[in-house]
N, C-alpha and C positions, 0 to 999 in steps of 0.2 A: 634493580640496586636498589636496599633498604637506605636508612640518610645517615646511619653511620658510616657508612662502605663510601657513600656518596662526599660527606664531609672527609674523610682519609683519602680519597681521591685528590679532592681540592687541593688540600693540606701539604697534597705530599708536589702537585702542581705551585702552587707559591710557595715553597721550599726548594724545587729545584730553578726557580727564579733567580732569587731575592734573601734563598738560606732565613735562619734564624727558626726556623720548624722544625718538628722532631714531630715523626709519626710512628705512635704505638699495637702491640696487635692491637684491635678492635675498639683504638679509640684516639684521638691526637691532642698531646698537649702544647702547648705554647710555649716556646723557650725565648721572652722576648732579647732581641741583641745588647749587645754591653756597650755601651755610650764609649766612645775613647776621643777626645778633644783633639782638634785636629793639632797632632808638631807644630810650634812655634818655628818659623820660619827660620834655621839658621843666618847670623848678620854675615854682609856680603865681605869677600876677605880680600884686602888689599893685593893689587895687582902689584907682580914681584917687579922686578927691574929689566927681564926680560920680556913679560906683559905690555909693561911702558911702555919699553922702546919702540917692539910693536905697534902698537897704536897710534906713538910719536914719527914712526915712519909713514903710516897708510894715512896717517892725518894730513904728513908734509908730501905722499904723492895725492892724496884728492886735492890740494891750496895750487898745486902746480898744475894737475889739470883742469880748474876753476878759473888759472890765470892764463893760459892758454885760451880759453873762451872769450875771457877779455880781448885777449890779442885780437881773436875774430874778432871777435864783436867790431875792434877800434877799427878793423882792416874792410870790412862791411858798411863803416861810418861814412853817411854821403855830408862833404863836407859845406858846410854853413856860413853866412856872413859875421862875422865877427873870431870865429874860427883864427885861434895863431895855428902857422903852418912853420915847421922845420923844416927849410930844404935842402939838401947837400947834394951837391954835382962833384962823381967821385974827378979826382984828381983834376982838382980847382977851384983851388981853398977860397978864391975873389968870387965865388959866386954862391958860395955856401951864405945863407941870411934866416933870419924868420920875421915871416912877413903877418902882418894881417889882412887876412877877408873882406873887402871891402862888402858894400851895401848891396853891391851888383856882382854879387859872387866872384870877384878876380882878385890876382895879386897883380903888383908889379914887378920885372925882373931884368936885369940888364942884358942888356941885346935885342932882346924879344918883347920890353915893353912890358902891358897892359896882355892877361891871360885866364881868361873865366872857366874857374873850374869850381864854382858853387854846383853842388847837386852832384857830383863825381864822386867814387871812392877813390880813396887814397893810392890805387892801383890804376885807376883810371885816368887822375890827376896825373899822375907821374909822366903815363906815357904821352898824354898832351901836350905834357914842356918839355919834354925828350923830343915830341916831336917839331915844335916851336926852334927848339938849338941846335937840333939837325941841321940847320943852316948855318950855323955856325960854328958849333964843333964836330968831333970827328968821334960818331957812336958817343952820347953822352947819357951816362947815364946816372939819371936822378933817383935819389929816394927822399919823401918824407915823411913828419912826423907829425900830429897833432900834437901842439907841447900844451893849446890849452882850448877846452872848447870853449865855444865863444854863449852857446847853452846848459853853460854849466853841467855836465854831465859826472853820477856816478854809476859804478856800477853796484848789484847786491846778487851774489853765486853764490852755491851752495844748497844747503837743506831750509829752501822757502819755496814758496808754490807757484813764484813766476819767475824764475830768476831773468834780469837781463840787466840793459841799461834804464836808469831813471833819472831824467832831469831837476835840476834845482827849482827850486820855483823863485823868478824871477822877482827881485827886492826883497825874497825870504831866504829863513833857514832852512836847514834840512836835519834833521836829527838820527841817528838809526833808528831807534826802533822805528822811529816816525816812516823813515825810508822801506823796514823788514813790515809792515804793515799796508804800504804801499803794493807791494811787490808780492800781497795776497796773505802774509805771516807764515810758521813755522810749519813747518810740516809735520808731522806726529815723530821722525827720527831724529829731528832736531834738537846738537848737543848746546843746549839755549846760551848755557850757562861758559863754553870757549868760544861765540862767537866772537868773531875779529874785525878789525878796520888794518886794512893792508895802503898804505900811506908812500908817496915819493917825496922825504924829506931830503933837498939838496941833493937829490940824485941817488939817495940811499931811499932804499927799502926797509920797513917801519914795521911793524905787528902791534898795535893798541889791542885786550883784552877786553871786551865790552861786557860785565859783572847785570846778564839780563835780570835775572831773577832782585839783586841789590835794587832797580830801577820799579821794577813792577810788582814785586812785595814788600820793598822794605822803605818805597815813598825817596828813594836817592836820585830825585834825576838829573844832578848834577853830572849822575855817572852815564847818562845819557848824551853820549858825545854829537857835536855838532858835525856835520861831514863839509868839506870842502870839496873844489873841483879833481875829480879822476880816483875818488876815493874808491876804494872794495872794499864791498862787506862781504868775507867769508864766513856763512852760518856750516859747520862740520856736521858728521855723522855722529848721532850715538852708537857707537860700538857696544855697551854692552848695558 
């Protein structure tokens, strides 16, 4: 193969691989590709009402699922000293009360006196109280609820690295961003500026939206909400 034929063959291979070359009879001519700057990305169109409703519905479903996780976490929680326990005995209003777990892990009840429930889950403690009350009542049914955690627990759920419960430090305060940082920080798909704090206020669930970027990028530290016991932080997923 002579030099001209070899060059033509090589150019043919290059042309088939990346374009921009033209081989003519007996010679090769280079046609540089025309540069076309990339088209600017079109601005995102605002969501129509149907899409907004779909996002809101999906987020509400995710919050409900997170709250179910909180309920399960509370059910698995083991009672400790200084917890305030709400005790309800079915069809016996005189037995209903709120009691503080003492330093020995015990509570005091009418008829049965002091019962040790420290270290038990709520379900285990209910069974222990029912067993004691069975000597005085017919088939007693006891329900327990933690009205206040002695260790001031809060919950961080949703798009954080390590969702779950966290204690508020003794003799200290804990803010939303501090709690999220303790939980490992946001995941890559977190909708940070839709972070919420869910709080029970006089028996009513209230939701507060936290403007994370205003805190982290604009220095508005006053918007980093101070948490209270039983608060639930929920970080939603960014759908777009």
